[in-house]
C-alpha atoms as an extended CHARMM CRD file, in Angstrom:
* protein
*
       256  EXT
         1         1  MET       CA              0.0000000000        0.0000000000        0.0000000000  PROA      1               0.0000000000
         2         2  THR       CA              1.4580000000        3.4160000000       -1.0570000000  PROA      2               0.0000000000
         3         3  SER       CA              0.4470000000        7.0870000000       -0.7970000000  PROA      3               0.0000000000
         4         4  ALA       CA             -0.8900000000        6.9350000000       -4.3700000000  PROA      4               0.0000000000
         5         5  SER       CA             -3.6120000000        4.5000000000       -3.2700000000  PROA      5               0.0000000000
         6         6  VAL       CA             -5.0720000000        7.0920000000       -0.7940000000  PROA      6               0.0000000000
         7         7  SER       CA             -6.2620000000       10.1600000000       -2.7850000000  PROA      7               0.0000000000
         8         8  ILE       CA             -7.4710000000       13.2400000000       -0.8870000000  PROA      8               0.0000000000
         9         9  ASP       CA             -7.9450000000       16.5620000000       -2.6950000000  PROA      9               0.0000000000
        10        10  TRP       CA             -6.6920000000       18.9220000000       -0.0360000000  PROA      10              0.0000000000
        11        11  SER       CA             -7.0440000000       21.9740000000       -2.3070000000  PROA      11              0.0000000000
        12        12  ARG       CA            -10.7280000000       21.2010000000       -2.8310000000  PROA      12              0.0000000000
        13        13  LEU       CA            -11.1740000000       20.7140000000        0.9110000000  PROA      13              0.0000000000
        14        14  GLU       CA             -9.4900000000       24.0610000000        1.6880000000  PROA      14              0.0000000000
        15        15  GLU       CA            -11.6740000000       25.8190000000       -0.9140000000  PROA      15              0.0000000000
        16        16  VAL       CA            -14.8400000000       24.4120000000        0.6740000000  PROA      16              0.0000000000
        17        17  ILE       CA            -13.7030000000       25.5030000000        4.1480000000  PROA      17              0.0000000000
        18        18  GLU       CA            -12.8200000000       29.0560000000        2.9120000000  PROA      18              0.0000000000
        19        19  ARG       CA            -16.2380000000       29.4170000000        1.2420000000  PROA      19              0.0000000000
        20        20  ALA       CA            -17.9140000000       28.2520000000        4.4590000000  PROA      20              0.0000000000
        21        21  ILE       CA            -15.9850000000       30.8590000000        6.4700000000  PROA      21              0.0000000000
        22        22  ARG       CA            -16.9200000000       33.7020000000        4.0920000000  PROA      22              0.0000000000
        23        23  ARG       CA            -20.5900000000       32.7430000000        4.1230000000  PROA      23              0.0000000000
        24        24  ALA       CA            -20.7270000000       32.3900000000        7.8990000000  PROA      24              0.0000000000
        25        25  ARG       CA            -22.9650000000       35.1670000000        9.2580000000  PROA      25              0.0000000000
        26        26  SER       CA            -22.2650000000       34.9110000000       12.9100000000  PROA      26              0.0000000000
        27        27  GLU       CA            -19.0490000000       35.1370000000       14.8570000000  PROA      27              0.0000000000
        28        28  GLU       CA            -19.5260000000       31.6550000000       16.3100000000  PROA      28              0.0000000000
        29        29  LEU       CA            -19.8620000000       30.1360000000       12.8940000000  PROA      29              0.0000000000
        30        30  ARG       CA            -16.7070000000       31.8880000000       11.7660000000  PROA      30              0.0000000000
        31        31  ASP       CA            -14.8220000000       30.5550000000       14.7740000000  PROA      31              0.0000000000
        32        32  PHE       CA            -16.1880000000       27.1220000000       14.0860000000  PROA      32              0.0000000000
        33        33  ALA       CA            -15.1380000000       27.3620000000       10.4760000000  PROA      33              0.0000000000
        34        34  GLU       CA            -11.6770000000       28.5720000000       11.5110000000  PROA      34              0.0000000000
        35        35  ALA       CA            -11.3890000000       25.6130000000       13.8330000000  PROA      35              0.0000000000
        36        36  ILE       CA            -12.3590000000       23.2720000000       11.0720000000  PROA      36              0.0000000000
        37        37  LYS       CA             -9.7680000000       24.9350000000        8.8330000000  PROA      37              0.0000000000
        38        38  THR       CA             -7.0680000000       24.5310000000       11.4740000000  PROA      38              0.0000000000
        39        39  LEU       CA             -8.0390000000       20.9040000000       12.0170000000  PROA      39              0.0000000000
        40        40  ALA       CA             -7.9840000000       20.2880000000        8.2870000000  PROA      40              0.0000000000
        41        41  GLU       CA             -4.4850000000       21.7770000000        8.0020000000  PROA      41              0.0000000000
        42        42  TYR       CA             -3.3250000000       19.6700000000       10.9410000000  PROA      42              0.0000000000
        43        43  MET       CA             -4.8060000000       16.5490000000        9.4070000000  PROA      43              0.0000000000
        44        44  LYS       CA             -3.2770000000       17.4520000000        6.0360000000  PROA      44              0.0000000000
        45        45  THR       CA              0.1830000000       17.7810000000        7.5630000000  PROA      45              0.0000000000
        46        46  GLY       CA             -0.1440000000       14.6410000000        9.7330000000  PROA      46              0.0000000000
        47        47  PHE       CA             -1.5930000000       12.6110000000        6.9080000000  PROA      47              0.0000000000
        48        48  ARG       CA              1.2390000000       13.5960000000        4.5880000000  PROA      48              0.0000000000
        49        49  GLU       CA              3.8140000000       12.6940000000        7.2590000000  PROA      49              0.0000000000
        50        50  MET       CA              2.0520000000        9.3670000000        7.7740000000  PROA      50              0.0000000000
        51        51  LEU       CA              2.1150000000        8.6870000000        4.0330000000  PROA      51              0.0000000000
        52        52  ASP       CA              5.8170000000        9.6090000000        3.9280000000  PROA      52              0.0000000000
        53        53  ARG       CA              6.5180000000        7.2090000000        6.7510000000  PROA      53              0.0000000000
        54        54  ILE       CA              4.5180000000        4.5000000000        5.0110000000  PROA      54              0.0000000000
        55        55  ASP       CA              6.5230000000        5.1520000000        1.8310000000  PROA      55              0.0000000000
        56        56  ARG       CA              9.7960000000        4.8010000000        3.7750000000  PROA      56              0.0000000000
        57        57  VAL       CA              8.6180000000        1.6310000000        5.4860000000  PROA      57              0.0000000000
        58        58  GLU       CA              7.5000000000        0.1420000000        2.1660000000  PROA      58              0.0000000000
        59        59  LYS       CA             10.8320000000        1.0800000000        0.6240000000  PROA      59              0.0000000000
        60        60  ARG       CA             12.7360000000       -0.5750000000        3.4810000000  PROA      60              0.0000000000
        61        61  LEU       CA             10.4300000000       -3.5640000000        3.2420000000  PROA      61              0.0000000000
        62        62  GLU       CA             11.2240000000       -3.8530000000       -0.4590000000  PROA      62              0.0000000000
        63        63  GLU       CA             14.9390000000       -3.6310000000        0.3160000000  PROA      63              0.0000000000
        64        64  HSD       CA             14.6320000000       -6.2970000000        3.0210000000  PROA      64              0.0000000000
        65        65  THR       CA             12.5820000000       -8.4580000000        0.6710000000  PROA      65              0.0000000000
        66        66  SER       CA             15.3070000000       -8.1430000000       -1.9660000000  PROA      66              0.0000000000
        67        67  ILE       CA             17.9840000000       -9.0190000000        0.5930000000  PROA      67              0.0000000000
        68        68  LEU       CA             15.9070000000      -11.9730000000        1.8030000000  PROA      68              0.0000000000
        69        69  GLN       CA             15.5300000000      -13.2000000000       -1.7690000000  PROA      69              0.0000000000
        70        70  GLU       CA             19.2880000000      -12.9410000000       -2.2650000000  PROA      70              0.0000000000
        71        71  HSD       CA             19.8750000000      -14.8100000000        0.9930000000  PROA      71              0.0000000000
        72        72  THR       CA             17.3570000000      -17.4390000000       -0.0590000000  PROA      72              0.0000000000
        73        73  LYS       CA             19.1400000000      -17.8340000000       -3.3690000000  PROA      73              0.0000000000
        74        74  THR       CA             22.5140000000      -18.0690000000       -1.6130000000  PROA      74              0.0000000000
        75        75  LEU       CA             21.0890000000      -20.6140000000        0.8330000000  PROA      75              0.0000000000
        76        76  GLN       CA             19.7680000000      -22.6920000000       -2.0390000000  PROA      76              0.0000000000
        77        77  GLU       CA             23.1960000000      -22.5730000000       -3.6990000000  PROA      77              0.0000000000
        78        78  HSD       CA             24.8810000000      -23.5550000000       -0.4270000000  PROA      78              0.0000000000
        79        79  THR       CA             22.3600000000      -26.3510000000        0.0500000000  PROA      79              0.0000000000
        80        80  LYS       CA             23.1130000000      -27.6270000000       -3.4280000000  PROA      80              0.0000000000
        81        81  THR       CA             26.8610000000      -27.4000000000       -2.7690000000  PROA      81              0.0000000000
        82        82  LEU       CA             26.4190000000      -29.2100000000        0.5490000000  PROA      82              0.0000000000
        83        83  GLN       CA             24.4630000000      -31.9730000000       -1.1740000000  PROA      83              0.0000000000
        84        84  GLU       CA             27.2310000000      -32.3230000000       -3.7500000000  PROA      84              0.0000000000
        85        85  HSD       CA             29.8340000000      -32.4420000000       -0.9710000000  PROA      85              0.0000000000
        86        86  SER       CA             27.7610000000      -35.0150000000        0.9110000000  PROA      86              0.0000000000
        87        87  LYS       CA             27.5780000000      -37.1290000000       -2.2150000000  PROA      87              0.0000000000
        88        88  ARG       CA             31.3520000000      -36.8540000000       -2.7450000000  PROA      88              0.0000000000
        89        89  LEU       CA             31.9480000000      -37.6280000000        0.9240000000  PROA      89              0.0000000000
        90        90  GLU       CA             29.7810000000      -40.7300000000        0.6230000000  PROA      90              0.0000000000
        91        91  GLU       CA             31.7420000000      -41.8170000000       -2.4450000000  PROA      91              0.0000000000
        92        92  LEU       CA             35.0220000000      -41.1930000000       -0.6090000000  PROA      92              0.0000000000
        93        93  SER       CA             33.7710000000      -43.1940000000        2.3780000000  PROA      93              0.0000000000
        94        94  LYS       CA             32.9620000000      -46.1230000000        0.0940000000  PROA      94              0.0000000000
        95        95  ARG       CA             36.4040000000      -45.8880000000       -1.4950000000  PROA      95              0.0000000000
        96        96  ILE       CA             38.0400000000      -45.7510000000        1.9410000000  PROA      96              0.0000000000
        97        97  GLU       CA             36.0930000000      -48.8560000000        2.9960000000  PROA      97              0.0000000000
        98        98  GLU       CA             37.2270000000      -50.6370000000       -0.1440000000  PROA      98              0.0000000000
        99        99  MET       CA             40.8140000000      -49.5340000000        0.4820000000  PROA      99              0.0000000000
       100       100  ASN       CA             40.5760000000      -50.7400000000        4.0990000000  PROA      100             0.0000000000
       101       101  LYS       CA             39.4180000000      -54.1400000000        2.8810000000  PROA      101             0.0000000000
       102       102  VAL       CA             42.3160000000      -54.2930000000        0.4460000000  PROA      102             0.0000000000
       103       103  LEU       CA             44.6950000000      -53.1270000000        3.2040000000  PROA      103             0.0000000000
       104       104  MET       CA             43.4070000000      -55.8150000000        5.5590000000  PROA      104             0.0000000000
       105       105  GLU       CA             43.9080000000      -58.4340000000        2.8610000000  PROA      105             0.0000000000
       106       106  HSD       CA             47.4230000000      -57.1260000000        2.2270000000  PROA      106             0.0000000000
       107       107  SER       CA             48.1500000000      -57.1210000000        5.9720000000  PROA      107             0.0000000000
       108       108  LYS       CA             46.9500000000      -60.7090000000        6.1820000000  PROA      108             0.0000000000
       109       109  ARG       CA             49.1300000000      -61.6520000000        3.2110000000  PROA      109             0.0000000000
       110       110  ILE       CA             52.1060000000      -59.8380000000        4.7550000000  PROA      110             0.0000000000
       111       111  GLU       CA             51.5180000000      -61.6380000000        8.0510000000  PROA      111             0.0000000000
       112       112  GLU       CA             51.3850000000      -64.9680000000        6.2450000000  PROA      112             0.0000000000
       113       113  LEU       CA             54.5460000000      -64.1110000000        4.3070000000  PROA      113             0.0000000000
       114       114  THR       CA             56.2520000000      -63.0290000000        7.5350000000  PROA      114             0.0000000000
       115       115  LYS       CA             55.3850000000      -66.3500000000        9.1430000000  PROA      115             0.0000000000
       116       116  ALA       CA             56.6270000000      -68.1790000000        6.0650000000  PROA      116             0.0000000000
       117       117  ILE       CA             59.8660000000      -66.1830000000        6.1280000000  PROA      117             0.0000000000
       118       118  GLN       CA             60.3020000000      -66.9610000000        9.8220000000  PROA      118             0.0000000000
       119       119  GLN       CA             59.7070000000      -70.6430000000        9.1360000000  PROA      119             0.0000000000
       120       120  HSD       CA             62.1970000000      -70.5440000000        6.2780000000  PROA      120             0.0000000000
       121       121  GLY       CA             64.6190000000      -68.7180000000        8.5540000000  PROA      121             0.0000000000
       122       122  ARG       CA             64.2860000000      -71.4370000000       11.1660000000  PROA      122             0.0000000000
       123       123  ARG       CA             64.7190000000      -74.1130000000        8.5140000000  PROA      123             0.0000000000
       124       124  ILE       CA             67.8180000000      -72.3590000000        7.1780000000  PROA      124             0.0000000000
       125       125  GLU       CA             69.1500000000      -72.0760000000       10.7250000000  PROA      125             0.0000000000
       126       126  GLU       CA             68.4790000000      -75.7600000000       11.3400000000  PROA      126             0.0000000000
       127       127  LEU       CA             70.0640000000      -76.6140000000        8.0070000000  PROA      127             0.0000000000
       128       128  SER       CA             73.1280000000      -74.5980000000        9.0220000000  PROA      128             0.0000000000
       129       129  ARG       CA             73.2830000000      -76.5470000000       12.2670000000  PROA      129             0.0000000000
       130       130  LEU       CA             72.9180000000      -79.8020000000       10.3720000000  PROA      130             0.0000000000
       131       131  VAL       CA             75.7230000000      -78.7910000000        8.0010000000  PROA      131             0.0000000000
       132       132  ASN       CA             77.9620000000      -78.1290000000       10.9880000000  PROA      132             0.0000000000
       133       133  VAL       CA             77.0480000000      -81.5050000000       12.4440000000  PROA      133             0.0000000000
       134       134  VAL       CA             77.8150000000      -83.3020000000        9.1880000000  PROA      134             0.0000000000
       135       135  ALA       CA             80.9970000000      -81.2950000000        8.6690000000  PROA      135             0.0000000000
       136       136  HSD       CA             82.2280000000      -82.2390000000       12.1210000000  PROA      136             0.0000000000
       137       137  ARG       CA             81.1540000000      -85.8310000000       11.6240000000  PROA      137             0.0000000000
       138       138  PHE       CA             83.2690000000      -86.1800000000        8.4850000000  PROA      138             0.0000000000
       139       139  GLY       CA             86.2480000000      -84.2800000000        9.8640000000  PROA      139             0.0000000000
       140       140  VAL       CA             85.7270000000      -81.0690000000        7.9150000000  PROA      140             0.0000000000
       141       141  LEU       CA             85.0770000000      -79.1410000000       11.1440000000  PROA      141             0.0000000000
       142       142  SER       CA             87.2140000000      -79.6820000000       14.2520000000  PROA      142             0.0000000000
       143       143  GLU       CA             85.6980000000      -80.4730000000       17.6380000000  PROA      143             0.0000000000
       144       144  GLU       CA             86.5540000000      -76.9890000000       18.8810000000  PROA      144             0.0000000000
       145       145  GLY       CA             85.1630000000      -75.3820000000       15.7490000000  PROA      145             0.0000000000
       146       146  PHE       CA             81.9750000000      -77.4120000000       16.0690000000  PROA      146             0.0000000000
       147       147  ARG       CA             81.5410000000      -76.4620000000       19.7050000000  PROA      147             0.0000000000
       148       148  ASP       CA             82.0920000000      -72.7870000000       18.9100000000  PROA      148             0.0000000000
       149       149  ALA       CA             79.5700000000      -72.9950000000       16.0580000000  PROA      149             0.0000000000
       150       150  MET       CA             76.9980000000      -74.5860000000       18.3550000000  PROA      150             0.0000000000
       151       151  ARG       CA             77.6180000000      -72.2690000000       21.3000000000  PROA      151             0.0000000000
       152       152  TYR       CA             75.0440000000      -69.7250000000       20.0660000000  PROA      152             0.0000000000
       153       153  VAL       CA             72.5350000000      -72.5860000000       19.9030000000  PROA      153             0.0000000000
       154       154  VAL       CA             73.1490000000      -73.2730000000       23.5790000000  PROA      154             0.0000000000
       155       155  GLU       CA             72.7690000000      -69.5910000000       24.4330000000  PROA      155             0.0000000000
       156       156  GLU       CA             69.5050000000      -69.4800000000       22.4680000000  PROA      156             0.0000000000
       157       157  ILE       CA             68.0600000000      -72.6480000000       24.0190000000  PROA      157             0.0000000000
       158       158  PHE       CA             68.8690000000      -71.7540000000       27.6250000000  PROA      158             0.0000000000
       159       159  GLY       CA             68.2900000000      -68.0110000000       27.2900000000  PROA      159             0.0000000000
       160       160  VAL       CA             71.7040000000      -66.8650000000       28.4870000000  PROA      160             0.0000000000
       161       161  ALA       CA             74.2460000000      -64.5170000000       26.9830000000  PROA      161             0.0000000000
       162       162  LYS       CA             77.3510000000      -66.3300000000       28.1840000000  PROA      162             0.0000000000
       163       163  VAL       CA             78.4330000000      -69.9590000000       28.5510000000  PROA      163             0.0000000000
       164       164  GLU       CA             81.3040000000      -70.5830000000       30.9510000000  PROA      164             0.0000000000
       165       165  LYS       CA             83.7180000000      -73.5180000000       31.1930000000  PROA      165             0.0000000000
       166       166  TRP       CA             84.1310000000      -75.7030000000       34.2760000000  PROA      166             0.0000000000
       167       167  VAL       CA             87.5480000000      -77.3640000000       34.4070000000  PROA      167             0.0000000000
       168       168  TYR       CA             88.5850000000      -79.8440000000       37.0980000000  PROA      168             0.0000000000
       169       169  ASN       CA             91.6450000000      -82.0550000000       37.5170000000  PROA      169             0.0000000000
       170       170  ASP       CA             90.1480000000      -85.4440000000       38.3330000000  PROA      170             0.0000000000
       171       171  VAL       CA             93.2100000000      -86.9990000000       39.9790000000  PROA      171             0.0000000000
       172       172  GLU       CA             91.1040000000      -89.7910000000       41.5070000000  PROA      172             0.0000000000
       173       173  GLY       CA             89.8330000000      -90.9530000000       38.0830000000  PROA      173             0.0000000000
       174       174  PHE       CA             86.1870000000      -90.5920000000       39.1270000000  PROA      174             0.0000000000
       175       175  VAL       CA             84.9650000000      -90.0850000000       35.5600000000  PROA      175             0.0000000000
       176       176  TYR       CA             87.3780000000      -92.0290000000       33.3270000000  PROA      176             0.0000000000
       177       177  GLU       CA             88.7860000000      -94.4360000000       36.0000000000  PROA      177             0.0000000000
       178       178  LYS       CA             92.1580000000      -92.7300000000       35.6180000000  PROA      178             0.0000000000
       179       179  PRO       CA             93.4730000000      -89.2210000000       36.3430000000  PROA      179             0.0000000000
       180       180  ALA       CA             92.2650000000      -86.7440000000       33.7450000000  PROA      180             0.0000000000
       181       181  VAL       CA             91.3000000000      -83.1030000000       33.2930000000  PROA      181             0.0000000000
       182       182  VAL       CA             87.5200000000      -82.8330000000       33.0150000000  PROA      182             0.0000000000
       183       183  GLU       CA             86.0450000000      -79.9490000000       31.0140000000  PROA      183             0.0000000000
       184       184  VAL       CA             82.3730000000      -79.1700000000       30.5820000000  PROA      184             0.0000000000
       185       185  ASP       CA             80.2600000000      -76.1310000000       29.6290000000  PROA      185             0.0000000000
       186       186  LEU       CA             78.5360000000      -74.4660000000       32.5740000000  PROA      186             0.0000000000
       187       187  VAL       CA             75.5560000000      -72.1270000000       32.6890000000  PROA      187             0.0000000000
       188       188  ILE       CA             74.3250000000      -70.6000000000       35.9370000000  PROA      188             0.0000000000
       189       189  LYS       CA             70.8370000000      -69.1910000000       35.4920000000  PROA      189             0.0000000000
       190       190  ASP       CA             68.5700000000      -68.0960000000       38.3300000000  PROA      190             0.0000000000
       191       191  ARG       CA             70.8790000000      -69.8810000000       40.7990000000  PROA      191             0.0000000000
       192       192  GLU       CA             70.4630000000      -73.1210000000       38.8510000000  PROA      192             0.0000000000
       193       193  HSD       CA             73.6780000000      -74.8170000000       37.7160000000  PROA      193             0.0000000000
       194       194  ILE       CA             73.3940000000      -76.3830000000       34.2630000000  PROA      194             0.0000000000
       195       195  LEU       CA             76.1100000000      -78.6000000000       32.7970000000  PROA      195             0.0000000000
       196       196  ILE       CA             75.9710000000      -78.7890000000       29.0090000000  PROA      196             0.0000000000
       197       197  GLU       CA             77.7010000000      -81.1900000000       26.6410000000  PROA      197             0.0000000000
       198       198  ILE       CA             77.6980000000      -80.5130000000       22.8830000000  PROA      198             0.0000000000
       199       199  LYS       CA             78.0250000000      -83.5600000000       20.6190000000  PROA      199             0.0000000000
       200       200  SER       CA             77.6890000000      -84.0000000000       16.8570000000  PROA      200             0.0000000000
       201       201  ARG       CA             76.5270000000      -87.5280000000       17.6280000000  PROA      201             0.0000000000
       202       202  VAL       CA             75.2710000000      -88.8010000000       20.9840000000  PROA      202             0.0000000000
       203       203  SER       CA             75.8030000000      -92.4250000000       21.9820000000  PROA      203             0.0000000000
       204       204  ARG       CA             74.8040000000      -94.3870000000       25.0800000000  PROA      204             0.0000000000
       205       205  GLY       CA             78.4300000000      -94.1730000000       26.2610000000  PROA      205             0.0000000000
       206       206  ASP       CA             78.2660000000      -90.3590000000       26.0320000000  PROA      206             0.0000000000
       207       207  VAL       CA             75.2330000000      -90.4130000000       28.3180000000  PROA      207             0.0000000000
       208       208  MET       CA             76.9830000000      -92.4920000000       30.9810000000  PROA      208             0.0000000000
       209       209  GLU       CA             80.1630000000      -90.3920000000       30.7400000000  PROA      209             0.0000000000
       210       210  PHE       CA             78.1980000000      -87.1620000000       31.1320000000  PROA      210             0.0000000000
       211       211  TYR       CA             76.2940000000      -88.6050000000       34.0860000000  PROA      211             0.0000000000
       212       212  ARG       CA             79.6150000000      -89.3130000000       35.8810000000  PROA      212             0.0000000000
       213       213  ILE       CA             80.7580000000      -85.7390000000       35.1200000000  PROA      213             0.0000000000
       214       214  GLY       CA             77.5780000000      -84.4720000000       36.7590000000  PROA      214             0.0000000000
       215       215  GLU       CA             78.2120000000      -86.6270000000       39.8250000000  PROA      215             0.0000000000
       216       216  LEU       CA             81.7980000000      -85.2850000000       40.0100000000  PROA      216             0.0000000000
       217       217  TYR       CA             80.5260000000      -81.7020000000       39.8440000000  PROA      217             0.0000000000
       218       218  LYS       CA             78.0910000000      -82.4430000000       42.6850000000  PROA      218             0.0000000000
       219       219  LYS       CA             80.8550000000      -84.0220000000       44.7340000000  PROA      219             0.0000000000
       220       220  VAL       CA             83.2680000000      -81.1300000000       44.2220000000  PROA      220             0.0000000000
       221       221  THR       CA             80.8960000000      -78.1400000000       44.4950000000  PROA      221             0.0000000000
       222       222  GLY       CA             78.1550000000      -79.5610000000       46.7150000000  PROA      222             0.0000000000
       223       223  THR       CA             75.5370000000      -78.4920000000       44.1310000000  PROA      223             0.0000000000
       224       224  LYS       CA             73.4920000000      -80.9530000000       42.1070000000  PROA      224             0.0000000000
       225       225  PRO       CA             73.5150000000      -79.7010000000       38.5120000000  PROA      225             0.0000000000
       226       226  ARG       CA             70.9430000000      -79.9620000000       35.7750000000  PROA      226             0.0000000000
       227       227  LEU       CA             72.3780000000      -82.0390000000       32.9060000000  PROA      227             0.0000000000
       228       228  ALA       CA             71.7190000000      -81.4050000000       29.2200000000  PROA      228             0.0000000000
       229       229  ILE       CA             73.2970000000      -82.8690000000       26.0800000000  PROA      229             0.0000000000
       230       230  VAL       CA             72.9230000000      -80.8440000000       22.8730000000  PROA      230             0.0000000000
       231       231  GLY       CA             73.3860000000      -83.2500000000       20.0010000000  PROA      231             0.0000000000
       232       232  GLY       CA             73.1300000000      -83.5850000000       16.2430000000  PROA      232             0.0000000000
       233       233  PHE       CA             72.5540000000      -87.2650000000       15.5530000000  PROA      233             0.0000000000
       234       234  ILE       CA             71.0150000000      -89.2550000000       18.4160000000  PROA      234             0.0000000000
       235       235  ASP       CA             71.6790000000      -93.0000000000       18.5390000000  PROA      235             0.0000000000
       236       236  LYS       CA             68.8200000000      -95.3870000000       19.1400000000  PROA      236             0.0000000000
       237       237  GLY       CA             67.9910000000      -95.9010000000       22.8100000000  PROA      237             0.0000000000
       238       238  VAL       CA             69.9280000000      -92.8160000000       23.9290000000  PROA      238             0.0000000000
       239       239  GLU       CA             66.8760000000      -90.7430000000       24.8840000000  PROA      239             0.0000000000
       240       240  GLU       CA             65.4150000000      -93.5360000000       27.0370000000  PROA      240             0.0000000000
       241       241  LEU       CA             68.7390000000      -94.0470000000       28.8270000000  PROA      241             0.0000000000
       242       242  ALA       CA             69.2180000000      -90.3140000000       29.3480000000  PROA      242             0.0000000000
       243       243  LYS       CA             65.7290000000      -90.0410000000       30.8240000000  PROA      243             0.0000000000
       244       244  ASP       CA             66.5450000000      -92.7840000000       33.3450000000  PROA      244             0.0000000000
       245       245  TYR       CA             69.5600000000      -90.7700000000       34.5100000000  PROA      245             0.0000000000
       246       246  GLY       CA             67.8070000000      -87.4190000000       34.5510000000  PROA      246             0.0000000000
       247       247  ILE       CA             69.6330000000      -86.0290000000       31.5200000000  PROA      247             0.0000000000
       248       248  GLU       CA             67.9260000000      -83.8360000000       28.9150000000  PROA      248             0.0000000000
       249       249  ILE       CA             68.6190000000      -84.5410000000       25.2520000000  PROA      249             0.0000000000
       250       250  VAL       CA             68.2930000000      -81.3550000000       23.2000000000  PROA      250             0.0000000000
       251       251  PRO       CA             68.4660000000      -81.9980000000       19.4330000000  PROA      251             0.0000000000
       252       252  ILE       CA             70.3290000000      -79.4100000000       17.3950000000  PROA      252             0.0000000000
       253       253  VAL       CA             67.8710000000      -79.8720000000       14.5450000000  PROA      253             0.0000000000
       254       254  THR       CA             64.1680000000      -79.8630000000       15.4050000000  PROA      254             0.0000000000
       255       255  ARG       CA             62.4800000000      -83.1240000000       14.5310000000  PROA      255             0.0000000000
       256       256  GLU       CA             58.9490000000      -82.9170000000       13.1450000000  PROA      256             0.0000000000
């Protein structure tokens, strides 16, 4: 609604009021006419101010409507952009899920390969031990060289970093029934004394000899040792005999 929609002919109204004043015969009528004239002028001024204010309000309303339309348009554009981003995000999420599946499969394959490599590593290590056993057996590797090569096996099996040597001059012949110097590997772990003998091939005689060495150690030191023979080839019946005498047989190569 604008000022153009409310039409009042103020000039015509003023002319009518002036004519009424001139025709008024009495003083009271003239005063009344003057009052009406004053009221008409007041109404004219107030009405014009009201119309001006309405015009300003309508103009501001139009401006706000235009701004609101622009904001609505911008919001629609942002909504469209957000929908596009949501769609792309959904696609990326699907791709990430697919990549995670592939990654899990690769991780599983890597884990399987790692296990296979570890198994191959153990087999290679066992093969290396077996080569040393065979080399010593056929005289390619000396007894000392064989023992040095197998020393890391002993350290690995018993979980120690150092293997010592116990040497005793058996003048009474307790072990070999004649005076002799007795040497044996010694590991002391958690206050437990472990005597270890390394053999490329273990026979029943080796078991009995090692048992007497253990008894000599107990006699000399007052400590009963744990006895273990680390061997390459184990003769038939050796493990049963060793068990009877409380001796552990530790094969150099794992038997499946």
